[in-house]
C-alpha positions as CSV (number, residue, x, y, z in Angstrom):
1,X,-11.3,-44.4,-85.5
2,X,-9.0,-47.2,-84.4
3,X,-9.5,-48.6,-80.9
4,X,-6.6,-48.6,-78.4
5,X,-5.6,-51.9,-76.9
6,X,-6.7,-50.3,-73.7
7,X,-10.4,-50.6,-75.1
8,X,-10.3,-54.4,-75.3
9,X,-10.2,-56.9,-72.2
10,X,-6.7,-58.5,-72.4
11,X,-6.5,-62.3,-70.6
12,X,-3.4,-63.4,-69.2
13,X,-2.6,-66.9,-68.1
14,X,0.4,-69.1,-67.0
15,X,1.6,-71.2,-69.7
16,X,2.8,-74.9,-69.2
17,X,6.3,-73.8,-69.5
18,X,6.7,-71.2,-66.6
19,X,6.0,-68.5,-68.8
20,X,2.8,-66.2,-69.3
21,X,0.5,-65.7,-72.4
22,X,-1.5,-62.5,-73.0
23,X,-4.2,-62.3,-75.6
24,X,-7.4,-60.7,-76.5
25,X,-10.4,-62.8,-77.3
26,X,-11.8,-60.0,-79.6
27,X,-9.0,-60.1,-82.0
28,X,-8.2,-63.6,-83.3
29,X,-4.4,-63.9,-83.4
30,X,-3.4,-61.2,-81.1
31,X,-1.3,-63.0,-78.5
32,X,2.1,-62.5,-77.1
33,X,4.0,-64.6,-74.0
34,X,6.7,-63.1,-71.6
35,X,8.1,-64.5,-68.4
36,X,6.4,-62.6,-66.5
37,X,2.7,-61.5,-66.6
38,X,3.7,-57.9,-67.1
39,X,6.2,-58.8,-69.9
40,X,3.4,-61.1,-71.3
41,X,1.1,-57.6,-71.1
42,X,3.9,-55.3,-72.7
């Protein structure tokens, strides 16, 4: 059975250019960015 992304810790941090980066440390290469923390998480 595959795990849902809700089963992982999602880290959201501000980026240097005023945007936000969301990533999952347990999944290499799994990251996204957005203008707000909620946008990055989505």
